VMD Tcl script that builds the backbone (N, CA, C; Angstrom):
set m [mol new atoms 546]
animate dup $m
set s [atomselect $m all]
$s set {name element resname resid chain x y z} {
  {N N MET 1 A -38.854 227.169 47.099}
  {CA C MET 1 A -38.387 227.533 48.494}
  {C C MET 1 A -36.870 228.684 48.294}
  {N N LEU 2 A -37.075 229.027 49.135}
  {CA C LEU 2 A -36.348 230.540 49.226}
  {C C LEU 2 A -35.328 230.138 50.390}
  {N N SER 3 A -34.301 230.715 49.747}
  {CA C SER 3 A -33.358 230.909 50.974}
  {C C SER 3 A -33.017 231.906 51.938}
  {N N TYR 4 A -31.850 231.811 52.989}
  {CA C TYR 4 A -31.429 233.003 53.487}
  {C C TYR 4 A -31.378 234.541 52.845}
  {N N ASP 5 A -30.874 233.898 51.747}
  {CA C ASP 5 A -29.950 235.109 51.032}
  {C C ASP 5 A -30.739 235.434 50.249}
  {N N HIS 6 A -32.091 235.466 49.651}
  {CA C HIS 6 A -33.350 235.737 48.596}
  {C C HIS 6 A -33.875 236.346 50.176}
  {N N ALA 7 A -34.376 235.800 51.240}
  {CA C ALA 7 A -35.129 236.401 52.185}
  {C C ALA 7 A -34.662 237.844 52.843}
  {N N MET 8 A -33.354 237.901 52.656}
  {CA C MET 8 A -33.058 239.090 53.139}
  {C C MET 8 A -32.935 240.163 52.329}
  {N N SER 9 A -32.704 239.656 50.863}
  {CA C SER 9 A -32.408 240.707 49.712}
  {C C SER 9 A -33.800 241.264 49.735}
  {N N ASN 10 A -34.922 240.702 49.748}
  {CA C ASN 10 A -36.375 240.918 49.364}
  {C C ASN 10 A -37.220 241.962 50.910}
  {N N SER 11 A -36.072 242.031 51.709}
  {CA C SER 11 A -36.629 243.408 52.522}
  {C C SER 11 A -36.309 244.162 52.414}
  {N N PRO 12 A -37.616 245.637 52.951}
  {CA C PRO 12 A -37.223 246.782 52.524}
  {C C PRO 12 A -35.956 246.901 53.762}
  {N N ALA 13 A -35.631 248.237 52.794}
  {CA C ALA 13 A -34.221 248.793 53.703}
  {C C ALA 13 A -34.515 248.751 55.170}
  {N N SER 14 A -35.705 249.767 55.748}
  {CA C SER 14 A -35.862 250.331 57.194}
  {C C SER 14 A -36.158 248.894 57.903}
  {N N GLN 15 A -36.420 247.586 57.115}
  {CA C GLN 15 A -37.130 246.670 57.677}
  {C C GLN 15 A -35.828 245.993 58.388}
  {N N GLU 16 A -35.637 245.277 59.291}
  {CA C GLU 16 A -35.180 244.168 59.717}
  {C C GLU 16 A -35.596 242.470 60.235}
  {N N SER 17 A -34.674 241.604 60.061}
  {CA C SER 17 A -35.208 240.166 59.986}
  {C C SER 17 A -34.554 239.809 61.165}
  {N N ILE 18 A -34.989 238.643 61.679}
  {CA C ILE 18 A -34.836 237.422 62.788}
  {C C ILE 18 A -35.536 236.015 62.581}
  {N N GLY 19 A -34.772 234.914 62.361}
  {CA C GLY 19 A -35.623 233.648 62.686}
  {C C GLY 19 A -35.666 233.467 64.053}
  {N N LEU 20 A -36.692 232.946 64.126}
  {CA C LEU 20 A -36.773 232.404 65.948}
  {C C LEU 20 A -37.889 231.052 65.796}
  {N N ALA 21 A -37.005 229.869 66.204}
  {CA C ALA 21 A -37.442 228.536 66.248}
  {C C ALA 21 A -37.796 228.471 67.902}
  {N N LEU 22 A -39.426 228.389 68.285}
  {CA C LEU 22 A -39.832 227.691 69.580}
  {C C LEU 22 A -41.091 226.665 69.821}
  {N N GLY 23 A -40.733 225.560 68.743}
  {CA C GLY 23 A -41.565 224.804 68.838}
  {C C GLY 23 A -42.139 224.464 67.198}
  {N N CYS 24 A -43.110 224.523 67.478}
  {CA C CYS 24 A -44.206 223.859 65.833}
  {C C CYS 24 A -44.427 225.439 65.261}
  {N N PHE 25 A -44.160 225.784 63.955}
  {CA C PHE 25 A -43.945 226.997 63.446}
  {C C PHE 25 A -45.235 227.518 63.460}
  {N N TRP 26 A -46.460 226.548 63.475}
  {CA C TRP 26 A -47.727 227.046 62.877}
  {C C TRP 26 A -48.319 228.292 63.646}
  {N N GLY 27 A -48.419 228.021 65.445}
  {CA C GLY 27 A -48.448 228.684 66.402}
  {C C GLY 27 A -47.569 229.842 66.799}
  {N N ALA 28 A -46.305 229.572 66.698}
  {CA C ALA 28 A -45.119 230.798 66.737}
  {C C ALA 28 A -45.439 231.971 65.662}
  {N N GLN 29 A -46.098 231.292 64.194}
  {CA C GLN 29 A -46.205 232.045 63.367}
  {C C GLN 29 A -47.367 233.273 63.706}
  {N N LYS 30 A -48.431 232.372 64.237}
  {CA C LYS 30 A -49.510 233.155 64.411}
  {C C LYS 30 A -49.509 234.409 65.429}
  {N N LEU 31 A -48.829 233.860 66.447}
  {CA C LEU 31 A -48.561 234.865 67.237}
  {C C LEU 31 A -47.511 235.851 67.128}
  {N N LEU 32 A -46.590 235.923 66.438}
  {CA C LEU 32 A -45.554 236.726 66.435}
  {C C LEU 32 A -46.101 237.463 65.180}
  {N N ASP 33 A -47.131 237.441 64.041}
  {CA C ASP 33 A -47.867 237.720 63.301}
  {C C ASP 33 A -49.077 238.997 64.037}
  {N N SER 34 A -49.245 238.761 65.008}
  {CA C SER 34 A -50.008 239.968 65.830}
  {C C SER 34 A -49.258 240.990 66.578}
  {N N LEU 35 A -47.771 241.071 66.386}
  {CA C LEU 35 A -47.376 242.086 67.271}
  {C C LEU 35 A -47.484 243.127 66.183}
  {N N ASP 36 A -47.471 244.372 66.994}
  {CA C ASP 36 A -47.541 245.722 66.004}
  {C C ASP 36 A -45.788 246.075 65.575}
  {N N GLY 37 A -45.781 246.457 64.245}
  {CA C GLY 37 A -44.452 246.492 63.557}
  {C C GLY 37 A -43.890 245.632 63.271}
  {N N VAL 38 A -44.434 244.429 63.230}
  {CA C VAL 38 A -44.096 243.024 62.210}
  {C C VAL 38 A -44.964 243.068 60.904}
  {N N SER 39 A -43.957 243.289 59.843}
  {CA C SER 39 A -44.706 243.382 58.896}
  {C C SER 39 A -44.923 242.150 57.733}
  {N N GLU 40 A -44.179 241.273 58.408}
  {CA C GLU 40 A -44.173 240.039 57.305}
  {C C GLU 40 A -43.605 238.937 58.309}
  {N N THR 41 A -44.231 237.631 57.999}
  {CA C THR 41 A -43.663 236.187 58.613}
  {C C THR 41 A -43.774 235.454 57.936}
  {N N THR 42 A -43.024 234.393 57.601}
  {CA C THR 42 A -43.080 233.508 56.933}
  {C C THR 42 A -42.565 232.249 57.750}
  {N N VAL 43 A -42.709 230.893 57.137}
  {CA C VAL 43 A -42.330 229.493 57.838}
  {C C VAL 43 A -41.275 228.787 57.164}
  {N N GLY 44 A -40.504 228.533 58.043}
  {CA C GLY 44 A -39.126 227.577 57.053}
  {C C GLY 44 A -38.361 226.900 58.271}
  {N N TYR 45 A -37.146 226.624 57.381}
  {CA C TYR 45 A -36.493 225.463 58.377}
  {C C TYR 45 A -34.863 226.600 58.316}
  {N N MET 46 A -34.313 226.244 59.138}
  {CA C MET 46 A -33.166 226.433 59.597}
  {C C MET 46 A -31.850 225.715 60.790}
  {N N GLY 47 A -30.857 225.920 60.198}
  {CA C GLY 47 A -30.219 225.129 61.502}
  {C C GLY 47 A -29.550 223.902 60.938}
  {N N GLY 48 A -29.777 223.124 60.118}
  {CA C GLY 48 A -29.830 221.770 59.325}
  {C C GLY 48 A -28.606 222.062 58.375}
  {N N ASP 49 A -28.513 220.604 57.559}
  {CA C ASP 49 A -27.463 220.067 56.828}
  {C C ASP 49 A -28.287 220.440 55.503}
  {N N ALA 50 A -29.345 219.903 55.171}
  {CA C ALA 50 A -29.149 219.985 54.190}
  {C C ALA 50 A -30.300 221.033 53.396}
  {N N SER 51 A -30.053 221.002 51.933}
  {CA C SER 51 A -30.351 221.908 50.940}
  {C C SER 51 A -32.157 222.535 50.370}
  {N N HIS 52 A -32.568 222.639 51.071}
  {CA C HIS 52 A -33.926 222.697 49.938}
  {C C HIS 52 A -34.813 221.465 51.280}
  {N N PRO 53 A -34.434 221.428 52.719}
  {CA C PRO 53 A -36.052 220.234 53.111}
  {C C PRO 53 A -36.974 220.456 52.876}
  {N N SER 54 A -37.773 219.744 52.724}
  {CA C SER 54 A -39.044 219.297 53.122}
  {C C SER 54 A -38.988 219.141 54.464}
  {N N TYR 55 A -40.552 219.507 54.936}
  {CA C TYR 55 A -41.389 219.433 55.992}
  {C C TYR 55 A -41.767 217.725 56.259}
  {N N ARG 56 A -41.752 216.801 55.535}
  {CA C ARG 56 A -41.836 215.543 55.795}
  {C C ARG 56 A -39.799 215.285 56.445}
  {N N GLN 57 A -38.926 215.733 55.716}
  {CA C GLN 57 A -37.462 215.502 55.987}
  {C C GLN 57 A -37.188 216.128 57.263}
  {N N VAL 58 A -37.346 217.572 57.321}
  {CA C VAL 58 A -37.584 218.002 58.896}
  {C C VAL 58 A -37.801 217.293 59.740}
  {N N CYS 59 A -39.287 217.020 60.156}
  {CA C CYS 59 A -40.153 216.240 60.446}
  {C C CYS 59 A -39.142 214.786 60.961}
  {N N SER 60 A -38.679 213.871 60.326}
  {CA C SER 60 A -38.252 212.774 60.356}
  {C C SER 60 A -36.693 212.867 61.021}
  {N N GLY 61 A -35.988 214.433 61.683}
  {CA C GLY 61 A -35.159 214.499 62.406}
  {C C GLY 61 A -33.569 214.267 61.110}
  {N N SER 62 A -33.840 214.099 60.357}
  {CA C SER 62 A -32.776 213.540 59.613}
  {C C SER 62 A -31.881 214.311 58.725}
  {N N THR 63 A -32.477 215.952 59.174}
  {CA C THR 63 A -31.824 217.291 58.324}
  {C C THR 63 A -31.146 217.809 59.305}
  {N N GLY 64 A -31.346 217.936 60.250}
  {CA C GLY 64 A -31.132 218.836 61.755}
  {C C GLY 64 A -31.511 219.858 61.735}
  {N N HIS 65 A -32.507 220.453 60.872}
  {CA C HIS 65 A -33.328 221.778 61.059}
  {C C HIS 65 A -34.292 221.913 62.178}
  {N N ALA 66 A -34.587 223.196 62.741}
  {CA C ALA 66 A -35.512 223.283 62.889}
  {C C ALA 66 A -36.756 224.624 62.668}
  {N N GLU 67 A -37.898 224.199 63.041}
  {CA C GLU 67 A -39.055 224.652 62.522}
  {C C GLU 67 A -38.999 226.289 62.705}
  {N N THR 68 A -39.095 227.046 61.989}
  {CA C THR 68 A -38.402 228.485 62.205}
  {C C THR 68 A -39.446 229.903 61.519}
  {N N VAL 69 A -39.763 230.815 62.288}
  {CA C VAL 69 A -40.693 231.748 61.870}
  {C C VAL 69 A -39.296 232.550 61.284}
  {N N TRP 70 A -39.558 233.133 60.280}
  {CA C TRP 70 A -38.930 234.122 59.898}
  {C C TRP 70 A -39.392 235.544 59.669}
  {N N VAL 71 A -39.072 236.851 60.838}
  {CA C VAL 71 A -40.130 237.890 61.304}
  {C C VAL 71 A -39.331 238.899 60.487}
  {N N THR 72 A -40.080 239.581 59.988}
  {CA C THR 72 A -39.428 241.159 59.395}
  {C C THR 72 A -40.405 241.804 60.061}
  {N N TYR 73 A -38.937 242.858 60.491}
  {CA C TYR 73 A -40.052 244.014 61.092}
  {C C TYR 73 A -38.961 245.406 61.034}
  {N N ASP 74 A -40.137 246.580 61.548}
  {CA C ASP 74 A -39.736 247.649 61.378}
  {C C ASP 74 A -39.077 247.945 62.770}
  {N N PRO 75 A -37.845 248.527 62.857}
  {CA C PRO 75 A -37.248 248.848 64.078}
  {C C PRO 75 A -37.657 250.097 64.461}
  {N N GLU 76 A -38.284 250.888 63.568}
  {CA C GLU 76 A -38.947 252.081 64.089}
  {C C GLU 76 A -40.138 252.322 64.872}
  {N N GLN 77 A -40.964 250.950 64.854}
  {CA C GLN 77 A -42.300 250.806 65.371}
  {C C GLN 77 A -42.093 249.583 66.545}
  {N N ILE 78 A -40.902 248.670 66.579}
  {CA C ILE 78 A -41.052 247.585 67.862}
  {C C ILE 78 A -39.500 247.321 67.777}
  {N N ASP 79 A -39.056 247.396 68.780}
  {CA C ASP 79 A -37.692 247.138 69.156}
  {C C ASP 79 A -37.154 245.401 68.874}
  {N N VAL 80 A -36.539 244.937 68.542}
  {CA C VAL 80 A -36.371 243.012 68.722}
  {C C VAL 80 A -36.177 242.834 69.871}
  {N N ALA 81 A -35.902 243.795 71.131}
  {CA C ALA 81 A -36.303 243.241 72.050}
  {C C ALA 81 A -37.525 242.521 72.897}
  {N N ASP 82 A -38.548 243.409 72.436}
  {CA C ASP 82 A -39.587 243.247 72.389}
  {C C ASP 82 A -39.897 241.700 71.874}
  {N N ILE 83 A -39.343 241.613 70.465}
  {CA C ILE 83 A -39.934 240.535 70.356}
  {C C ILE 83 A -39.379 239.053 70.500}
  {N N LEU 84 A -37.724 239.640 71.239}
  {CA C LEU 84 A -37.464 238.318 71.930}
  {C C LEU 84 A -38.092 238.067 73.012}
  {N N LYS 85 A -38.676 239.126 73.831}
  {CA C LYS 85 A -39.799 238.767 75.022}
  {C C LYS 85 A -40.741 237.935 74.961}
  {N N VAL 86 A -41.446 238.221 73.536}
  {CA C VAL 86 A -42.610 237.418 73.269}
  {C C VAL 86 A -42.343 236.151 72.851}
  {N N PHE 87 A -40.653 235.924 72.117}
  {CA C PHE 87 A -40.561 234.496 71.778}
  {C C PHE 87 A -39.926 234.066 73.367}
  {N N LEU 88 A -39.407 234.154 74.070}
  {CA C LEU 88 A -38.946 233.679 75.266}
  {C C LEU 88 A -40.349 233.345 76.247}
  {N N GLU 89 A -41.142 234.521 76.206}
  {CA C GLU 89 A -42.674 233.984 77.003}
  {C C GLU 89 A -43.745 233.113 76.735}
  {N N ASN 90 A -43.305 232.904 75.156}
  {CA C ASN 90 A -44.221 231.760 74.711}
  {C C ASN 90 A -43.958 230.525 74.175}
  {N N HIS 91 A -43.151 230.094 75.177}
  {CA C HIS 91 A -42.386 228.811 74.962}
  {C C HIS 91 A -41.875 228.047 75.993}
  {N N ASP 92 A -41.295 226.979 76.246}
  {CA C ASP 92 A -40.453 226.800 77.490}
  {C C ASP 92 A -39.344 226.641 76.499}
  {N N PRO 93 A -38.035 227.556 76.994}
  {CA C PRO 93 A -36.918 227.432 76.363}
  {C C PRO 93 A -36.061 226.920 77.328}
  {N N THR 94 A -36.528 225.498 78.210}
  {CA C THR 94 A -35.930 224.990 78.641}
  {C C THR 94 A -35.864 223.732 78.567}
  {N N GLN 95 A -36.608 223.044 77.659}
  {CA C GLN 95 A -37.020 221.858 77.352}
  {C C GLN 95 A -36.044 221.342 76.178}
  {N N GLY 96 A -35.183 221.552 75.693}
  {CA C GLY 96 A -34.317 221.307 74.710}
  {C C GLY 96 A -35.309 220.534 73.190}
  {N N ASP 97 A -35.111 219.577 72.940}
  {CA C ASP 97 A -35.716 219.287 71.627}
  {C C ASP 97 A -37.089 218.730 71.704}
  {N N ARG 98 A -38.156 219.791 72.583}
  {CA C ARG 98 A -39.516 219.577 72.283}
  {C C ARG 98 A -40.256 220.417 72.890}
  {N N GLN 99 A -41.123 220.498 72.699}
  {CA C GLN 99 A -42.158 221.616 73.066}
  {C C GLN 99 A -43.519 220.761 73.358}
  {N N GLY 100 A -44.051 220.414 74.943}
  {CA C GLY 100 A -45.203 219.706 74.815}
  {C C GLY 100 A -44.845 218.809 74.581}
  {N N ASN 101 A -46.170 218.028 73.633}
  {CA C ASN 101 A -45.961 216.668 72.856}
  {C C ASN 101 A -45.110 216.627 71.541}
  {N N ASP 102 A -44.625 217.816 71.221}
  {CA C ASP 102 A -44.209 217.497 70.196}
  {C C ASP 102 A -42.583 217.875 70.242}
  {N N VAL 103 A -42.020 215.992 69.558}
  {CA C VAL 103 A -40.858 216.010 70.385}
  {C C VAL 103 A -39.371 216.031 69.113}
  {N N GLY 104 A -38.612 216.232 69.341}
  {CA C GLY 104 A -37.512 215.995 68.168}
  {C C GLY 104 A -37.062 217.153 67.970}
  {N N SER 105 A -35.927 217.257 67.523}
  {CA C SER 105 A -34.717 218.382 67.006}
  {C C SER 105 A -35.401 219.419 66.188}
  {N N GLN 106 A -36.278 219.210 65.580}
  {CA C GLN 106 A -37.072 220.363 64.669}
  {C C GLN 106 A -38.136 221.437 65.822}
  {N N TYR 107 A -38.169 220.785 67.108}
  {CA C TYR 107 A -38.861 221.742 67.612}
  {C C TYR 107 A -37.785 222.375 68.920}
  {N N ARG 108 A -36.586 222.307 68.701}
  {CA C ARG 108 A -35.996 223.324 69.712}
  {C C ARG 108 A -35.529 224.560 69.591}
  {N N SER 109 A -35.394 225.406 70.753}
  {CA C SER 109 A -35.481 226.480 70.455}
  {C C SER 109 A -34.200 227.198 70.194}
  {N N VAL 110 A -34.527 228.227 69.416}
  {CA C VAL 110 A -33.352 228.614 68.905}
  {C C VAL 110 A -33.562 230.296 68.258}
  {N N VAL 111 A -32.400 231.500 68.415}
  {CA C VAL 111 A -32.608 232.047 67.902}
  {C C VAL 111 A -31.764 232.196 66.350}
  {N N PHE 112 A -31.977 232.913 65.374}
  {CA C PHE 112 A -31.243 232.804 64.430}
  {C C PHE 112 A -31.366 234.469 63.738}
  {N N PRO 113 A -30.408 235.175 64.460}
  {CA C PRO 113 A -30.103 236.474 64.380}
  {C C PRO 113 A -29.410 236.948 62.992}
  {N N THR 114 A -29.857 238.169 62.524}
  {CA C THR 114 A -29.133 238.481 61.458}
  {C C THR 114 A -27.918 239.799 61.790}
  {N N THR 115 A -28.055 239.852 62.621}
  {CA C THR 115 A -26.975 241.346 63.009}
  {C C THR 115 A -26.421 241.233 64.476}
  {N N THR 116 A -25.331 241.148 64.801}
  {CA C THR 116 A -24.648 241.330 66.146}
  {C C THR 116 A -25.226 242.052 67.057}
  {N N GLU 117 A -26.311 242.959 66.694}
  {CA C GLU 117 A -26.603 243.737 68.270}
  {C C GLU 117 A -27.742 242.314 68.694}
  {N N GLN 118 A -28.622 242.101 67.616}
  {CA C GLN 118 A -29.855 241.104 67.853}
  {C C GLN 118 A -29.260 240.029 68.533}
  {N N ALA 119 A -28.156 239.587 68.160}
  {CA C ALA 119 A -27.635 237.910 68.795}
  {C C ALA 119 A -26.783 238.569 70.340}
  {N N ALA 120 A -26.288 239.939 70.423}
  {CA C ALA 120 A -26.176 240.434 71.848}
  {C C ALA 120 A -27.348 240.641 72.903}
  {N N THR 121 A -28.490 241.084 72.004}
  {CA C THR 121 A -29.730 241.491 72.826}
  {C C THR 121 A -30.452 239.987 73.518}
  {N N ALA 122 A -30.313 239.023 72.237}
  {CA C ALA 122 A -30.681 237.803 72.461}
  {C C ALA 122 A -30.288 236.947 74.116}
  {N N ARG 123 A -28.880 237.123 73.866}
  {CA C ARG 123 A -28.579 236.410 74.661}
  {C C ARG 123 A -28.084 237.388 76.090}
  {N N GLN 124 A -27.985 238.402 75.799}
  {CA C GLN 124 A -28.639 239.072 77.460}
  {C C GLN 124 A -29.939 238.784 77.987}
  {N N LEU 125 A -30.434 238.702 77.119}
  {CA C LEU 125 A -32.669 238.477 77.216}
  {C C LEU 125 A -32.622 237.145 78.103}
  {N N ILE 126 A -31.836 236.326 77.631}
  {CA C ILE 126 A -31.389 235.054 78.285}
  {C C ILE 126 A -30.687 234.839 79.476}
  {N N ALA 127 A -29.900 235.391 79.254}
  {CA C ALA 127 A -29.234 235.709 80.907}
  {C C ALA 127 A -29.608 236.167 82.133}
  {N N ASP 128 A -31.128 237.000 81.575}
  {CA C ASP 128 A -31.425 237.574 82.847}
  {C C ASP 128 A -33.195 236.662 82.954}
  {N N TYR 129 A -33.534 235.857 82.264}
  {CA C TYR 129 A -34.463 235.568 82.153}
  {C C TYR 129 A -34.195 234.272 83.184}
  {N N GLU 130 A -33.021 233.202 82.596}
  {CA C GLU 130 A -32.622 231.987 83.150}
  {C C GLU 130 A -33.143 232.207 85.051}
  {N N PRO 131 A -32.165 233.163 85.698}
  {CA C PRO 131 A -33.076 232.832 87.298}
  {C C PRO 131 A -34.188 232.909 87.514}
  {N N ARG 132 A -34.673 233.899 86.856}
  {CA C ARG 132 A -36.492 234.013 86.722}
  {C C ARG 132 A -37.363 232.945 86.831}
  {N N LEU 133 A -36.880 231.853 85.809}
  {CA C LEU 133 A -37.238 230.578 85.435}
  {C C LEU 133 A -36.924 229.717 86.809}
  {N N ALA 134 A -35.771 230.014 86.699}
  {CA C ALA 134 A -35.231 228.895 88.204}
  {C C ALA 134 A -35.831 229.281 89.198}
  {N N GLU 135 A -36.637 230.111 89.730}
  {CA C GLU 135 A -37.250 230.914 90.506}
  {C C GLU 135 A -38.287 229.808 90.683}
  {N N ALA 136 A -39.234 229.974 89.574}
  {CA C ALA 136 A -40.144 229.157 89.358}
  {C C ALA 136 A -40.414 227.708 88.908}
  {N N GLY 137 A -39.209 227.335 89.575}
  {CA C GLY 137 A -38.784 225.633 89.029}
  {C C GLY 137 A -38.266 225.146 87.941}
  {N N TYR 138 A -37.830 225.964 87.050}
  {CA C TYR 138 A -37.726 225.237 85.657}
  {C C TYR 138 A -36.009 225.064 85.729}
  {N N GLY 139 A -35.496 224.513 84.933}
  {CA C GLY 139 A -34.492 223.972 84.658}
  {C C GLY 139 A -33.354 224.753 83.951}
  {N N PRO 140 A -32.680 224.706 83.657}
  {CA C PRO 140 A -31.684 225.538 82.544}
  {C C PRO 140 A -31.996 225.671 81.461}
  {N N ILE 141 A -31.976 227.113 80.785}
  {CA C ILE 141 A -32.655 227.375 79.518}
  {C C ILE 141 A -31.600 226.820 78.158}
  {N N THR 142 A -32.283 225.981 77.487}
  {CA C THR 142 A -31.027 225.300 76.210}
  {C C THR 142 A -31.725 226.326 75.110}
  {N N THR 143 A -32.250 227.128 74.998}
  {CA C THR 143 A -32.110 227.697 73.726}
  {C C THR 143 A -30.917 228.418 73.144}
  {N N THR 144 A -30.618 228.173 72.259}
  {CA C THR 144 A -29.353 228.705 71.462}
  {C C THR 144 A -29.189 229.789 70.731}
  {N N VAL 145 A -28.524 230.569 70.396}
  {CA C VAL 145 A -28.282 232.019 69.836}
  {C C VAL 145 A -27.044 231.504 68.929}
  {N N GLU 146 A -27.394 231.506 67.859}
  {CA C GLU 146 A -26.840 231.073 66.294}
  {C C GLU 146 A -26.131 232.269 65.945}
  {N N GLU 147 A -25.016 232.170 65.792}
  {CA C GLU 147 A -23.840 233.549 64.606}
  {C C GLU 147 A -24.921 234.061 63.282}
  {N N PRO 148 A -25.247 235.294 63.746}
  {CA C PRO 148 A -25.522 235.762 62.222}
  {C C PRO 148 A -25.310 235.281 61.497}
  {N N GLY 149 A -25.994 234.967 60.632}
  {CA C GLY 149 A -25.940 234.831 58.989}
  {C C GLY 149 A -25.129 233.469 58.814}
  {N N ALA 150 A -25.213 232.864 60.270}
  {CA C ALA 150 A -24.698 231.516 59.987}
  {C C ALA 150 A -25.378 230.456 59.053}
  {N N HIS 151 A -26.436 229.903 59.222}
  {CA C HIS 151 A -27.371 229.333 58.692}
  {C C HIS 151 A -28.220 230.020 57.788}
  {N N GLU 152 A -28.558 229.364 56.639}
  {CA C GLU 152 A -29.623 229.431 55.861}
  {C C GLU 152 A -30.618 229.180 56.069}
  {N N TYR 153 A -31.949 230.298 55.536}
  {CA C TYR 153 A -33.461 229.747 55.895}
  {C C TYR 153 A -33.892 229.492 54.686}
  {N N TRP 154 A -34.744 227.967 54.688}
  {CA C TRP 154 A -35.519 227.653 53.972}
  {C C TRP 154 A -36.925 227.874 53.604}
  {N N LEU 155 A -37.745 228.491 52.842}
  {CA C LEU 155 A -39.106 228.352 52.909}
  {C C LEU 155 A -39.535 227.098 53.114}
  {N N ALA 156 A -40.601 227.314 53.774}
  {CA C ALA 156 A -41.208 225.559 53.856}
  {C C ALA 156 A -42.651 226.185 52.799}
  {N N GLU 157 A -43.325 225.228 52.887}
  {CA C GLU 157 A -43.980 224.471 51.466}
  {C C GLU 157 A -45.437 225.437 51.852}
  {N N GLU 158 A -46.064 225.924 50.682}
  {CA C GLU 158 A -47.352 226.930 50.997}
  {C C GLU 158 A -48.116 226.542 51.736}
  {N N GLU 159 A -48.412 225.050 52.218}
  {CA C GLU 159 A -49.483 225.007 52.987}
  {C C GLU 159 A -49.122 225.191 54.487}
  {N N HIS 160 A -47.800 225.321 54.447}
  {CA C HIS 160 A -47.319 226.116 55.938}
  {C C HIS 160 A -47.590 226.811 56.595}
  {N N GLN 161 A -47.725 228.174 55.128}
  {CA C GLN 161 A -47.752 229.307 55.274}
  {C C GLN 161 A -48.872 229.706 56.252}
  {N N HIS 162 A -48.927 230.352 57.452}
  {CA C HIS 162 A -49.978 231.015 57.502}
  {C C HIS 162 A -51.329 229.512 58.228}
  {N N TYR 163 A -50.753 228.731 58.635}
  {CA C TYR 163 A -51.636 227.365 58.307}
  {C C TYR 163 A -52.891 227.612 59.862}
  {N N LEU 164 A -52.702 228.495 60.585}
  {CA C LEU 164 A -53.789 228.416 61.477}
  {C C LEU 164 A -54.646 229.416 60.867}
  {N N LYS 165 A -54.248 230.722 60.575}
  {CA C LYS 165 A -55.284 231.219 59.529}
  {C C LYS 165 A -55.777 230.207 58.528}
  {N N LYS 166 A -55.176 229.521 57.884}
  {CA C LYS 166 A -56.395 228.535 56.848}
  {C C LYS 166 A -57.044 227.394 57.412}
  {N N ASN 167 A -56.117 227.300 58.687}
  {CA C ASN 167 A -56.782 225.604 59.308}
  {C C ASN 167 A -57.313 226.598 60.913}
  {N N PRO 168 A -58.099 227.241 61.270}
  {CA C PRO 168 A -58.461 227.446 62.424}
  {C C PRO 168 A -58.662 226.803 63.419}
  {N N PHE 169 A -59.502 225.641 63.575}
  {CA C PHE 169 A -58.785 224.302 64.264}
  {C C PHE 169 A -57.891 223.676 64.452}
  {N N GLY 170 A -56.835 224.020 63.852}
  {CA C GLY 170 A -55.529 223.384 63.951}
  {C C GLY 170 A -54.772 223.161 65.040}
  {N N TYR 171 A -54.100 221.948 65.889}
  {CA C TYR 171 A -53.443 221.490 66.816}
  {C C TYR 171 A -52.114 222.446 66.632}
  {N N CYS 172 A -51.721 223.095 67.491}
  {CA C CYS 172 A -50.492 223.643 67.755}
  {C C CYS 172 A -50.607 224.595 69.189}
  {N N PRO 173 A -50.565 224.277 70.175}
  {CA C PRO 173 A -50.765 225.006 71.242}
  {C C PRO 173 A -49.256 225.559 71.406}
  {N N VAL 174 A -49.680 226.736 72.453}
  {CA C VAL 174 A -48.243 227.672 72.574}
  {C C VAL 174 A -48.119 226.821 74.523}
  {N N HIS 175 A -46.764 226.847 74.520}
  {CA C HIS 175 A -46.259 226.117 75.631}
  {C C HIS 175 A -45.508 227.102 76.348}
  {N N ALA 176 A -46.093 228.089 76.980}
  {CA C ALA 176 A -45.494 228.930 77.891}
  {C C ALA 176 A -45.426 228.681 78.924}
  {N N THR 177 A -44.459 229.106 79.816}
  {CA C THR 177 A -44.107 228.942 81.203}
  {C C THR 177 A -45.231 229.858 82.401}
  {N N GLY 178 A -45.416 230.850 82.334}
  {CA C GLY 178 A -45.839 231.547 82.934}
  {C C GLY 178 A -45.213 232.392 83.305}
  {N N VAL 179 A -43.792 232.409 83.060}
  {CA C VAL 179 A -43.229 233.495 83.571}
  {C C VAL 179 A -42.841 234.407 82.784}
  {N N THR 180 A -42.816 235.918 82.846}
  {CA C THR 180 A -42.606 237.018 82.466}
  {C C THR 180 A -40.866 237.167 82.454}
  {N N CYS 181 A -40.381 237.741 81.384}
  {CA C CYS 181 A -39.089 238.046 80.827}
  {C C CYS 181 A -39.062 239.898 82.268}
  {N N GLY 182 A -40.079 239.843 82.852}
  {CA C GLY 182 A -39.775 241.287 83.361}
  {C C GLY 182 A -39.719 242.728 83.189}
}
mol reanalyze $m
mol bondsrecalc $m
mol representation Tube
mol addrep $m
């Protein structure tokens, strides 16, 4: 497994990275992989206490980690705001520790920025999106935006990397609200 520091050191200088947790990481990775300007995605675990957690440990809820997609992108080709809009629009950020039938803290909604600019952009987009969701009958957004570099990224096991490419009939639906960021 790779740590956050290793993931950051392997990103080309012109690239930036951000960790996004929006439910099951299989479908989220497929979605984020499809964006022009995204050069690489991996799935792993962030936001917990244990070092080198396994999928089984994370799913037990004992580690505090969230299933996370680590997105590496070229900011000359795609703005982080556009990535964050896709993030917000393609899950229900009001559900707390769940997405649809997937229940547990590992499915919570979290932004793990690597820069203060990413964090500020995420906080502003969430503030702008919340009234739109409220108008559509949704509750308050429960997505958290962590401090840059506050959590290590642990790469998930190989069988989880690009899972839906390997298993095209695998279960992992998008739980979008249908409300756009505007």
